[in-house]
C-alpha positions, -999 to +999 in steps of 0.1 A: -121-292-148-146-269-131-126-250-105-142-237-075-121-202-078-101-187-104-078-157-097-066-133-120-028-117-110-001-134-088+008-102-068+006-107-028-032-105-027-039-128-053-010-154-041-024-150-006-059-162-018-047-189-037-029-204-007-059-199+019-081-214-006-060-242-015-052-250+020-092-254+023-094-279-001-107-261-026-097-264-064-080-232-073-064-217-104-043-186-109-032-166-137-007-141-141+006-125-177+041-124-165+066-152-153+078-150-114+102-132-106+089-101-125+098-063-118+069-043-102+071-005-098+067-003-060+083+011-030+082-021-011+073-006+021+050-032+042+038-021+074+046-041+107+007-052+112+010-075+082+021-102+107-013-100+118-028-112+084+000-132+068+010-166+081+040-169+059+074-161+070+090-136+047+120-126+068+142-141+041+132-115+017+131-085+040+159-059+026+157-036+057+137-034+089+128+001+098+125+015+134+118+053+123+125+079+100+139+116+092+109+140+079+116+169+058+096+198+045+102+207+010+141+196+019+146+220+042+131+219+079+142+183+091+133+162+123+140+123+132+118+098+150+124+064+161+108+038+176+114+009+200+102-018+179+102-024+136+073-003+123+077-009+085+096-039+067+114-033+034+111-058+004+117-062-034+085-070-049+102-097-073+113-118-044+083-110-023+057-123-048+077-151-059+080-164-024+043-158-020+030-173-052+058-205-043+037-209-015+004-212-031+018-236-055+032-258-025-005-257-010-018-270-039-027-240-062-025-246-098-008-215-110-004-207-147+025-180-152+029-161-185-008-167-194-027-135-202-065-135-193-084-123-226-121-124-217-145-127-188-179-140-192-198-141-154-228-161-155-255-165-125-238-198-113-202-196-130-177-178-148-159-185-180-122-175-183-108-170-218-069-169-217-042-170-244-038-205-240-073-218-235-112-216-218-115-224-180-147-222-159-151-216-122-178-212-093-161-178-084-134-155-100-110-132-079-098-103-092-061-092-081-049-078-114-050-042-105-073-007-108-069-010-146-072-049-149-100-066-168-117-080-137-121-044-124-139-032-155-166-060-153-176-049-118-173-013-118-173-007-158-178+031-156-146+052-165-131+069-132-099+090-131-069+081-111-057+113-100-029+099-079+007+084-094+038+079-089+076+078-098+099+054-084+135+043-092+163+021-079+196+035-073+231+020-060+253+049-046+281+040-027+281+017+002+288+044+025+259+064+014+234+034+018+246+029+052+235+061+060+200+049+058+198+014+071+171+012+095+150+046+088+130+060+058+134+099+045+099+114+038+099+148+022+063+166+023+047+199+009+065+200-023+042+170-041+007+182-037-013+154-020+016+135-016+053+130-007+088+122-018+108+090-001+139+073+002+137+037+012+165+017+020+172-018+007+199-042+011+226-027-011+205+002-026+177+026-021+144+031-035+136+066-041+107+081-056+079+106-053+037+105-056+011+126-055-014+144-076+005+147-105-022+167-126-017+198-104+021+202-111+037+208-148+065+187-144+064+161-114+097+146-128+116+178-118+102+173-083+114+140-083+147+157-091+147+182-067+140+162-040+171+138-046+192+171-051+181+184-015+193+150-003+227+149-019+217+121-043+213+141-077+242+122-092+216+093-097+186+117-113+191+100-146+186+063-133+156+048-150+126+060-135+092+038-137+059+054-137+027+038-119-008+049-108-017+045-073-054+038-068-059+053-036-093+051-016-110+081-023-141+078-002-175+068-016-190+035-022-165+004-026-176-017-053-161-051-045-188-077-058-207-081-090-224-115-099-196-140-095-166-116-094-149-105-064-124-075-060-093-074-038-062-051-033-055-024-058-083-037-079-110-026-053-090+007-048-080-008-010-050+014-010-044+040+020-051+078+011-023+090+035+008+071+027-005+050-004+003+015+015-012-011-008+004-046+001-013-048+036-047-040+023-042-066-006-032-092+014-061-082+043-089-081+018-077-115+002-079-131+035-113-117+039-123-127+003-110-160+005-125-168+042-159-158+028-157-183-002-149-210+022-173-202+048-202-200+021-191-229+003-188-212-027-223-206-025-240-177-041-243-153-007-204-153-006-201-123-021-222-103-002-207-121+030-172-108+015-190-070+013-201-074+047-168-087+065-147-058+044-166-029+060-147-020+089-114-022+065-134+002+043-141+024+075-104+022+084-097+037+048-123+063+052-108+076+084-071+078+067-089+098+039-098+121+064-062+121+081-050+128+043-072+155+037-065+171+070-025+170+065-025+176+026-045+205+026-026+223+053+010+205+047+033+231+064+008+232+095+006+191+095+045+190+093+046+215+123+022+194+146+040+161+140+072+180+145+063+194+179+039+169+190+061+135+194+026+117+205+013+119+168+045+105+155+042+078+184+007+072+175+011+066+137+041+043+143+014+025+163-009+025+135+014+009+113+025-018+144-015-027+144-015-016+180-039+017+176-067+019+153-067+048+127-099+061+140-081+068+177-050+084+160-075+106+139-094+117+169-062+128+189-047+143+155-080+164+153-078+176+186-044+187+186-049+204+155-076+222+169-059+231+201-027+242+184-046+264+156-041+296+173-007+291+184+005+279+150-005+317+138+027+331+155+048+300+143+038+310+109+055+341+113+084+327+131+104+305+109+134+298+133+119+274+156+135+248+174+141+213+156+131+185+181+145+148+178+119+125+188+130+096+208+113+074+231+088+048+245+055+041+225+028+067+225+006+077+251-019+086+225-047+064+241-048+085+273-040+119+260 
């Protein structure tokens, strides 16, 4: 059989692409080298805006619903913020990915689990895919196999360094400790260059980790352990820790199309440079790529159509990169701004909910940062400042 599309990788992006294409009557084949469910090193945080691009009801696999967070600076200074509606949903990737892949199968997609793609041979009018079990042919191939995947190397063969990485573990403290976190995350800034450490609550345990520019520190694992010690979780620093690269969008041209190959999600480096969120962008790019194939009837111009429609998403990531550069280059000042300007906290919550564009948030952040620059100099000399607790209605940042 000649398929309309073959998908490599059954993470959220690959499964959503398979589902959409199958719903529109296209012949879809998807591969994953593992069998579902499989463990995936990932904090499992999905911003609430995912509801704008994911039709699937995933409430059954939500481990915790987040309404705010506690933010610390190098384990010392601390403030809290709560919102009036959910900003993030927590999932475990094995169950979340299984749900989406099962939905794709029910829609008519042909899924081959435990079958590894060995080689790809793109042509002008089709793509041949060689796997551990056979040879397949399709009009198009979608790469959802990550930044180090085989498909990505065919689209962008030049080597590039991945400077951002993460360490992540699942720990199971006593129930009363887990209960302390329930509906809020804990994020620590300032210790890990170009990144942060986190505690994400799950149903009966905690996901903990750190991510950032590991090459700029001698011992990333020590930063991870120090964070847990600051949070009173040092007893679990010996739990099994998984390492993984985070293919942040770092600016420049985004290569997502070559011949009859399309890249989505991590494979296209569509990961938020500020907080490292990748699941939302994987699903969003899967939507855009799939509908481009459907609307173009899998014709040769489908790749160009996908690239064109992805421009707004890439623009958002480029703006988020500006936010990251401002806040991570001056982490103490950035923390001070969020701590003393509640409208910034509410503004970013609205971004996560999909109610505010990141460009609007960045303009407000830049204006507030400049207006507070001189005043902050006296703050830097006085470490005994009041620690506010941020509460209240949604941000008025649009009119600020």
